[in-house]
C-alpha positions in Angstrom: -17.1 1.3 -4.0 -16.2 1.8 -0.8 -13.5 4.4 -0.6 -13.8 5.9 -4.2 -14.2 10.0 -4.2 -16.6 11.6 -6.3 -14.3 11.9 -9.1 -13.6 9.1 -9.1 -17.4 8.0 -9.0 -17.9 10.6 -11.8 -15.2 8.4 -13.8 -17.1 5.1 -13.7 -20.6 6.8 -14.5 -18.9 8.3 -17.7 -17.4 5.2 -18.5 -20.6 3.0 -17.9 -22.4 6.0 -19.8 -20.5 5.1 -23.4 -20.9 2.0 -23.2 -25.0 2.4 -22.7 -24.9 4.9 -25.4 -22.7 2.3 -27.6 -25.3 -0.4 -27.0 -28.3 2.0 -27.9 -27.0 2.8 -30.7 -26.0 6.3 -29.9 -22.0 6.2 -31.1 -22.4 10.3 -31.4 -23.1 10.5 -27.5 -20.5 7.5 -27.1 -17.5 10.1 -28.7 -19.0 12.9 -26.4 -18.5 11.1 -23.6 -15.1 9.5 -24.2 -14.2 12.8 -25.1 -15.2 14.4 -21.5 -13.1 12.2 -20.1 -10.7 15.6 -20.3 -7.0 12.9 -20.3 -6.0 9.0 -20.9 -5.3 8.9 -17.8 -9.1 9.6 -16.4 -10.5 7.4 -19.1 -8.5 4.6 -18.0 -8.9 4.8 -14.3 -12.5 5.6 -15.1 -13.1 2.0 -17.3 -10.6 0.1 -14.8 -12.7 1.1 -11.7 -15.9 0.1 -14.0 -14.5 -3.4 -15.0 -13.7 -3.8 -11.8 -17.2 -2.6 -10.0 -18.6 -5.1 -12.2 -16.4 -8.2 -11.8 -17.0 -7.3 -8.4 -21.0 -7.3 -8.9 -20.3 -11.1 -11.0 -18.4 -12.4 -8.1 -20.6 -11.7 -5.6 -23.5 -13.1 -7.8 -22.1 -16.2 -9.2 -20.4 -17.4 -6.2 -16.9 -17.5 -7.7 -13.7 -16.5 -7.1 -11.9 -13.4 -8.6 -9.6 -15.6 -10.4 -12.1 -17.9 -11.7 -14.0 -15.3 -13.4 -10.8 -13.6 -14.6 -9.5 -16.9 -15.9 -13.2 -17.4 -17.6 -13.2 -13.8 -18.9 -10.0 -14.5 -20.1 -10.9 -17.9 -22.3 -13.5 -16.1 -24.0 -11.8 -13.1 -25.1 -9.4 -15.5 -26.6 -12.0 -17.7 -27.9 -14.2 -14.6 -30.1 -11.2 -12.9 -30.8 -10.6 -12.8 -34.8 -6.8 -13.1 -36.2 -6.2 -10.5 -37.9 -6.9 -10.9 -41.8 -3.0 -11.6 -44.3 
């Protein structure tokens, strides 16, 4: 993440920690990390930067354009979304 400030890098690391904790089943740890963001704006920025970094890594590995990756991701999300129960 060229040009990222240390504070922004910390937010990205915290967001990655939330996801890692959740995937290893440490829901309390994930909640603690979420609470440590301090503000909704910091949380949004951390997860935005993490998503941007992740998509950039995937783009570099796959050779696909960012538009193609985002389109694929959108289709996957739409296909797996469960409609609310009536």
